[in-house]
N, C-alpha and C positions, 0 to 999 in steps of 0.2 A: 315643115315649120311653118307653111302658109297654107295650112289648112285649119280653118273656123273651130275657134274655144267652143267648149260646152259655154254657156252662161254661167254654170254653177262653179266653175272651174275658176281657181283662185290661186294665186303664187304659193312656191312651197313656203309654210311655213307662215302661213295665215289663213285667216277660217271665221266663217261665221258663225256667231254665240245665238241660237235658236232661244224659244221656248222648252223648258222652265229657266235653262241656264243664263240666259242673259237677265232677266229678272235677278235669280242667286247671285249674281255675280254686284249688281247694284244696290241692294241690298248688304252684303258685304261688306261693303268699300264704304257705303253709308253709316252702317256699324262701327266702322273702324276710323271714320273721319271723325263721328261725334265723339268716340277716346279722345281723341288727339285734341280737338280744341276743347274738349272739357277739360282739360291741362296747360288751357292759355294757350296753345299754338293754335295762330291764325290764319287762316286760309290765303294761298295767293295760288291765281292762274296764267302760268305762262304760254306763252305760244307755243304753235306746235312745231313752226320752224323758226330760226333765226338767222344772221347775217352768220357767215364760216369765221369770222376773227374772232367773235364774245363768244359764239357756243363754244367755241376748241380749245378758250382760254382757260389758265387754271387751271382746276378740278376735270374741264371736260376735254383737256388732251388726251387724258388716259382713254377716254371712247372713241377719238377719232378713225379708229380703221373698223371703227362697228358704225359710223354715221352717211347714211346718206344725203350725196350734196348734188347741187341742181343751181342753173343760173338763173335768177331773178328777171324775169323779164321787163317789169318796173323799172330796178333799180342798178339792172346788169353788173349788180354783183352776185358773186357767189354764197347761197345760204344751206343751211343744213336743217335735215329732218333729226329733232331731236331724238339721241340713242337713250337717254337719262333726264332726269327732271334734275337730281341735284346740282348739277353747275347753273343750270336755269337761276334754281331758287339763289346759289353763293351770288350771281350777279344782281338778280333784283337788289340783294342785300344791301350788297357795296355802292348800287349808283339810287334806287329809286327810294329806298330806304335806308342810304348810309346817314341819316342824321336821327333815326331812332331810337331810343334810348336801348342799349346791350344789358344784358343778354337779350336777344332778339328771338320769336320763336315761329317760327310758321313752319305750316304743313302744306299738303298739296296731292291729288289726285286726278290721272289722267294715263294714256294712253303713250307708249317711246315703239319707235320701229329702230331695227337694227338688222344689218345687213345680212347677218348669217345667225342661225340658229347654234344648240350648242349637243352635244348626247343626250344629257338628263333634259335640257330645255330645247326643244327645235323650234318654238313658237318664234317668230320674229318681231309678233307686234305684242304687247305685253305691258299688262296696265300694271302700273305705279300706286301704293299710297305710301306718303313717308311724311318726314318731320324732319327739320334741323334748327338744331339750338346754337348760335350764330353768338360770337362774344364771349365766350367763356372755355375755361382753359383749366377748370379744374376736375377733377375725376368724380366730383359729384353733378357736374356736366354728362360726363360719360355713363355715369351709373343712371342718372333720370332717361336718357336715351333709350338703354338697354329696358329698364322697366318699363316705359313707356311701349315700345313695339311688343314686349312682351302680355302687358295688359290689355291691348290691341287685339291680340290673335288669342287669347287666352277667353276675351268677352267673345268670341264668336263659336266655343265650347269646345275647341281642340285641346286635344288631351295627348299626353306625352310630349309636351314643350319641353325643348334643350336649346341653350345659345351653347355657341362654343367661340372662343376668347381667342384671338391671335393678335400677334406682337411682329407687324409686316416690320418694323425697325432695327428688330434685336439682332437677326443674322447681319446686315448690313453693316452695325453699329461694331460689332464683334471681327467680322470682315476688315472692315478700316483701321482696326488699330493694331490689325497683325500683317498688315499693308496688303491687301490681298484686293485683288480691282482683276477688271480685264477679262480675259478668257480665263483665265480659273475659277475667278467667282461665278462668274456664268456657270461652268461646271457643276459648280458646289450649288447653284440654285436651283437647280436642274434635278440634281440628284435629292435634295431634299424634299421640291416638289412632288415627286416619283416616291418617297419614305424610303430610296434606294441603300441603307445602313452601310453595304457592300463598296456601290459607288464610292460616298460618302470617305470611307475609310480608305479609301483605295487613293482620290483624287486631293480629296480634303487638305493634306500638307499638315501645316502645325494646328490650324485648325479642327482638324477630324477628330480629336479627343472631346474637345468641348461643344462640338456640332453636335457629335455623337450622342452627347448625353442629354444634349436640348430635344433631338430627335426620339428619345426613347422617355422623354417626360411627357408628351403628350397622353392625356388622359381625363380624368376625374380633375374637378377645379384643385382642390384639398391636397391630394397626391400630386397635381405636376406642382404646385409650390414647395411641396413637401423635395423635391427633386432639386427645382432649379435654385431651393436657396441656398445650398453650400456652394455652389462653384462659382468660382472665381471670373469676375467680369469685367469689361471693363466699363469706365464711369456712365458714358450714355448704355450701354446696356444695362446694367446695374439700375438705372432710374428706372426703365424700363419694366423689369422684374417689380421694382417697388412700387409702380403704378398700377400693375396687375392686379397683385396682392391687396392694395385697397380696393380698390373693383369689387373685387371678389367678396372683399367682408361688407363695402358696403351692399350689394347685391343680396348677402344674406340677410340683411336687415329690413331691405325696402320690397325686397321680391324672394321671400323665402320657399315659396314655391317651385321656383326654378331651378331647373337641371344644370347645371352650369359644368364643361369642359372646356378643358385649355391644348392650344397647337403652338407651341411656342415658334415653329419652324412658317407656319404656313403664310403663302405671300400669294396665290393667282388669285389673281381678283380684286386685289388691295392695292394695288400697284400707286396708287394716288395717295394710299393714307399715311397719317404722317404720326399714329398712334395705338391706342388700343383699337379696335377693329372686333366683328362679331358676326357671327349667320347664326339663325334663325331654322329649326331641324323640328317634325313633329313625328310622331312614330305613325310609320304606314306614308309616310311622305313620299314621293320619288326625286323630290330637288328641295334643297333652300327656301323655304319661305320668304327670305328676306337677308339682309346685308345690311350690313352701317360700318361706320368711325370714324375717327378723330381727323381732319382735313385741315388746309389751309384754305381760306377766302378773301376775299378782299379784293379789290381791282386798281391793282398798284402799291395797297397799302394791303401789307397782308395780316389778313383777323383769323383767330383760332375758330374753330369751328367745330361740330361734331351733329351726328342725322344717323339715317336710316331710310332704306324700303322696303316695301313689303309688296310680293311680287301678287297679282290678284291670281293668276292662272293655278299654280302651285297651293297658293291656302284655300282655293274653290277645291281643293282636291283632297285636303284632310278636313273641311269644315262638318259638320254632322247634317246629314242629310236630312233638310226642312221640312216640316209636313204641306203638302200641295194646298194653296187657297183654296177656301171653299166657295165654288162658282155656283151658282143660282140664278135658272134662267127666270127672266119673266115673259111672259105672253106679254099681245099686244092688247093697249089698253090701260095697263096698270100704272096708277098715278105716280107722275115725277115726285111727287112729296114723298109716296110710299118706296120707291126706288133709293130715295136719298137717304129714309131713316136705315132701310137694310142695309145699306153700304156701311153707315154709322156704327152700326151691329160688328161689322167686322167681314160682311160677306161681299165676294165678289160678283157682280150682276152682268150678265148679258142679256140685255134687249131684244125681242122680236124685232124686226124691220117689217112683219106682215102677219097675218094672221093666218096661223098654223090647225089643222084638224086633231091633231097627238102633241100635246106641248109636253107630256115624257119623252116621246121618242126624237125630237125635234133638241130636249133639252139634251138628251144621251150623244148625238148626233155631232152638239156643240161642245162636248166632254165638261158638263155640270152634272154634277152629282146629285141635285137638287132643282126641281120648280117647284114655283108657285102658283099651284094649282088649286083654284076655288077660291082665292085667298089665304089657303093654308102652303106652307114652305114642306116638301113631299121628299123624302129621301130616293135617291133611284138604284 
């Protein structure tokens, strides 16, 4: 344990992003943010760390087990390194922007750090791009958030895009109406999370028949809605079902190319969500591209909100490979104005810092596909 570490060794789940990947990530983030801003979402930039009390309050409480904490030597108070940016944006909306007219549209991009990674996403430092729509409680707000995320992803050239809609409050509403709680509720939840129909039938008690039908209803949106429609549900659960149907119909109009699936019983990762939630996937992707949903914001005064977060690491995995930039080697003595004109034409110029005997060889050594030789651009 006391042996000196190699300087390139990093903690598990962390990595250096090298050329050309770092440039590709910056380009993807910029393009997604441009889409969000074009829809009226204004950019905010929360700090990397905050006081623990505020960072882990409200929706941030769900990230407590993922948050690094340390003592601030200045204030002598505990602070946390953000594990997710949504709670920070919710805090900004409830405090610094509390008097701004609603609905409030905010967007953000940044890095977060988590205590541990998962099986599908082992990274502990994750790039996030997201948007929050705060102060609107209707289905139109949910539809806007989902359609906006889809537009930002599709604008990168991602194909095979789909969204999976979930109802994290549906099962709790059914269990509450049947008086199911405590240990039995936990067992039922575990069976549903593992899609274990046999275990559900064995342990679900009076809820088993209805929950079994919900489990079997997962699939394409129209098929799922048809399976859910005839089921007798308590009022709170029926309201969730109606909201789902309304959002699916809305997305059919505003995002007709988006493939929609429904999983009525999925809950993992949506514990603090209070309504329709969603995850984005793409053909060939190793994990979800992003997720979002409805939650309660506010700082002592509850405020409806919905939004989403897209993960740049998994997004980069499905973005079509871009053509490498055209790198042009400029020998010593090329006028500054000439280099400026070439860059305006789209060239990436690499200027010599000293005279060289063979400009073509030096250009190749510096990974340039072209060189300016005798005033002409020569392909190498």
